[in-house]
C-alpha positions in Angstrom: 0.1 0.1 0.0 2.8 2.7 1.2 5.0 1.6 -2.3 1.5 2.5 -4.4 1.2 6.0 -2.7 4.7 6.7 -3.2 4.5 5.6 -6.9 1.5 8.0 -7.1 3.1 10.7 -5.3 6.0 10.3 -7.5 3.7 10.3 -10.9 1.9 13.2 -9.8 5.4 15.2 -8.8 6.8 13.9 -12.1 3.5 15.4 -14.2 4.0 18.4 -12.2 7.8 19.3 -13.4 6.5 18.6 -16.7 4.0 20.8 -16.7 6.1 23.5 -15.3 8.6 23.1 -17.9 6.2 23.2 -20.5 4.9 26.6 -19.2 8.0 28.2 -19.2 8.8 26.7 -22.6 6.0 28.6 -23.8 6.3 31.5 -21.8 10.3 32.1 -23.7 9.0 31.3 -26.8 6.5 34.4 -26.5 9.0 36.6 -25.5 11.2 35.5 -28.1 8.5 35.8 -30.5 7.4 39.6 -29.4 11.5 40.4 -29.2 11.7 39.5 -33.1 8.4 41.9 -33.9 9.9 44.6 -32.1 13.5 44.3 -33.8 11.6 43.8 -37.0 10.1 47.2 -37.0 11.5 50.2 -38.0 12.3 52.5 -34.6 10.4 55.7 -34.7 12.8 58.7 -34.6 12.4 61.2 -32.0 13.3 64.7 -31.0 13.5 66.7 -28.0 10.9 69.9 -27.2 10.0 71.6 -24.5 7.0 71.1 -22.5 5.6 73.3 -19.0 6.6 71.1 -16.2 3.9 72.6 -14.3 0.6 74.1 -15.0 1.3 77.7 -16.3 -1.4 80.3 -16.5 -1.8 83.9 -18.3 0.6 86.4 -17.7 3.4 84.2 -15.9 6.9 84.3 -16.8 8.3 81.5 -17.8 12.0 80.5 -16.2 14.2 77.5 -17.0 12.7 75.4 -14.0 9.0 76.0 -15.4 10.1 73.5 -18.9 11.5 70.4 -19.5 12.6 68.4 -22.5 10.8 65.5 -23.9 11.4 63.2 -27.0 8.3 63.9 -29.1 7.6 61.9 -32.7 9.8 63.9 -35.3 6.8 63.3 -37.4 4.2 64.7 -35.5 6.4 67.9 -34.0 4.0 70.6 -33.2 4.2 73.7 -35.7 6.6 76.6 -33.4 7.9 73.7 -31.0 10.7 74.6 -29.5 13.5 72.4 -29.3 16.6 74.2 -28.2 16.3 76.0 -24.8 18.4 78.8 -26.0 15.9 79.6 -28.5 13.1 79.6 -26.0 15.2 81.7 -23.1 17.9 83.6 -24.8 18.1 86.0 -22.2 17.7 84.9 -18.5 16.8 88.6 -17.5 14.0 88.6 -20.2 11.7 86.0 -20.0 9.0 84.9 -22.1 5.3 85.3 -21.2 2.5 82.8 -21.0 0.1 84.6 -23.2 -2.6 81.2 -22.8 -2.9 79.0 -20.0 -0.5 75.6 -20.3 -1.1 72.4 -18.7 1.7 70.3 -17.0 3.4 68.7 -20.0 1.6 70.3 -23.0 4.0 71.8 -25.8 5.1 75.5 -25.2 4.4 76.9 -28.5 5.3 80.2 -30.0 2.3 81.6 -30.4 1.4 80.8 -26.7 4.3 83.0 -25.5 5.6 86.5 -26.2 8.8 87.5 -27.7 11.6 87.9 -25.0 11.2 90.4 -22.6 7.7 91.4 -24.1 4.8 91.7 -21.4 1.2 89.9 -22.1 -0.1 93.1 -23.6 -2.4 93.4 -26.7 0.8 94.1 -29.3 1.8 90.3 -28.1 -1.1 89.2 -29.3 -0.7 90.6 -32.8 0.0 88.8 -36.1 2.5 89.6 -38.2 1.4 92.9 -40.4 -2.2 93.1 -38.8 -3.0 96.3 -36.3 -5.5 96.4 -33.1 -8.0 98.6 -33.0 -10.5 99.5 -30.7 -14.5 99.3 -31.2 -17.0 101.1 -28.9 -19.5 98.8 -28.2 -22.5 98.9 -26.0 -26.1 97.0 -25.6 -27.0 98.0 -29.3 -24.2 96.8 -30.7 -24.9 93.3 -31.5 -23.1 91.8 -29.0 -23.8 90.1 -25.6 -23.4 87.0 -23.7 -20.1 85.1 -23.4 -17.4 86.4 -25.1 -13.4 85.7 -25.0 -10.2 87.1 -26.9 -9.7 85.0 -30.1 -13.4 84.6 -30.8 -14.2 85.5 -34.3 -16.9 88.4 -35.2 -18.1 90.2 -38.3 -18.3 93.6 -38.7 -21.4 95.8 -39.8 -21.7 99.3 -40.8 -24.9 101.7 -40.6 -25.3 105.2 -41.7 -26.3 107.4 -44.6 -25.8 105.9 -48.1 -27.2 107.5 -51.5 -30.6 105.5 -51.0 -31.1 106.2 -47.2 -29.5 104.3 -44.4 -28.0 101.0 -45.2 -26.2 98.6 -43.4 -22.8 97.0 -44.8 -20.8 94.2 -44.3 -17.0 95.6 -43.9 -15.2 92.5 -43.3 -16.3 88.5 -41.8 -13.8 86.4 -39.3 -12.1 89.3 -37.4 -10.4 87.9 -34.3 -10.8 89.8 -31.0 -8.0 90.0 -28.9 -8.7 91.8 -26.0 -11.8 92.8 -23.9 -11.9 95.9 -22.4 -8.1 96.0 -22.3 -7.5 92.3 -21.2 -6.3 90.0 -23.6 -6.1 86.8 -21.3 -7.7 84.3 -23.8 -8.7 82.0 -20.7 -11.0 84.7 -19.3 -14.8 84.5 -20.2 -16.7 87.8 -20.2 -20.2 87.9 -19.0 -22.5 90.5 -20.4 -21.5 93.3 -22.6 -17.6 95.1 -22.8 -17.5 98.7 -22.9 -14.7 97.9 -26.0 -13.3 95.4 -28.2 -9.8 95.4 -29.8 -9.8 93.3 -32.8 -6.9 92.3 -35.3 -7.4 93.9 -38.8 -4.9 95.2 -41.5 -4.2 99.0 -41.7 -6.6 99.0 -44.7 -9.8 97.5 -42.7 -8.6 99.7 -39.3 -9.1 103.1 -41.9 -12.3 101.6 -43.3 -13.7 100.9 -39.4 -11.9 104.5 -38.4 -14.0 105.8 -41.0 -17.0 104.0 -40.1 -17.2 104.8 -36.7 -16.9 108.4 -37.4 -20.0 108.5 -40.4 -22.1 105.7 -38.4 -22.5 103.0 -36.1 -20.5 99.6 -36.2 -22.3 96.2 -35.2 -20.7 93.0 -34.2 -22.2 89.6 -34.7 -20.3 86.9 -33.2 -19.1 83.6 -36.0 -19.4 80.3 -34.4 -16.5 78.2 -33.5 -16.5 76.1 -36.8 -18.0 78.2 -39.0 -15.7 78.5 -41.9 -18.3 79.9 -44.5 -16.5 82.8 -46.8 -18.8 85.7 -47.0 -18.9 88.4 -50.0 -19.6 91.9 -49.3 -23.4 93.1 -49.5 -25.4 95.6 -48.1 -29.1 96.0 -46.9 -31.3 99.2 -47.0 -34.9 100.1 -46.2 -36.0 98.7 -49.6 -34.7 94.9 -49.2 -36.5 94.9 -45.8 -39.8 95.7 -47.1 -39.2 93.8 -50.5 -39.5 96.6 -52.4 -37.7 96.8 -55.9 -35.4 99.6 -56.5 -36.8 101.9 -59.4 -35.7 101.3 -62.9 -33.6 104.2 -64.0 -35.2 105.6 -67.5 -33.3 105.5 -70.3 -32.7 109.0 -72.0 -32.2 108.9 -75.9 -29.3 110.9 -77.1 -30.0 114.1 -78.9 -27.4 115.9 -81.2 -28.1 119.0 -82.4 -26.7 122.2 -84.6 -27.4 125.6 -84.4 -28.1 127.5 -87.8 -28.9 131.2 -88.3 -31.9 132.3 -90.6 -31.7 136.0 -91.0 -31.8 136.9 -87.6 -33.2 134.0 -86.0 -31.1 131.3 -84.4 -32.4 128.0 -85.0 -31.4 124.6 -83.5 -31.8 121.5 -85.9 -31.7 118.0 -84.6 -29.1 115.9 -86.4 -27.8 112.2 -86.0 -25.2 111.6 -83.4 -21.5 110.4 -84.9 -20.4 109.5 -81.7 
């Protein structure tokens, strides 16, 4: 009996050893297969770029301790990323300023920071070749609700034209850069601001300056995903009432020549040669 129990124990022990060896062998084969696949795949090229080392708020100066370098896939580099610390911080005494809030590990981009030593004011928000223009607004300007810098608006002028009062679209998709001189893009302004500063080309600035002095400007907020291209148009009282503009009467051209008959001067109609 004891010999039978011993035999069964040895058999079970041998089976356990066999199963363990089989499991180890299968695991080693799986690891080898994964390593072989990884070795056959091309290595992803990366480059170091600088990201925020902590949460950064609008207006904060960016110091060396506020950023860190991380490896980033070369084929997916964000536009305007900094890969060189000397470019990001050329002068420690003149730091760049955060123009937008950045979360930890978010790439630091040129569009999100000021130039070295430049404050986080309206001038830092302007694109190359553009100008800032401030529009006076009130409850009749078409603007209400929650607004913030970076929103887009259409600009309309209402004033006296040749056919009476008209409303004309001056420009579409103009970017707001400040509300009441506040350029923080992460701050939502509730209610109606006293003024809105927009970014515009010099020609549009001149047009709006003339518009403010000869009539009133109204604004209409553009949707976030709206890419509709609007042409310049105008509306007057006839458009609202559905009245067609009167047709101009065609006046036939008449050509005459003066001739004297005795003491009398007579106008004689002749065919026009022009």
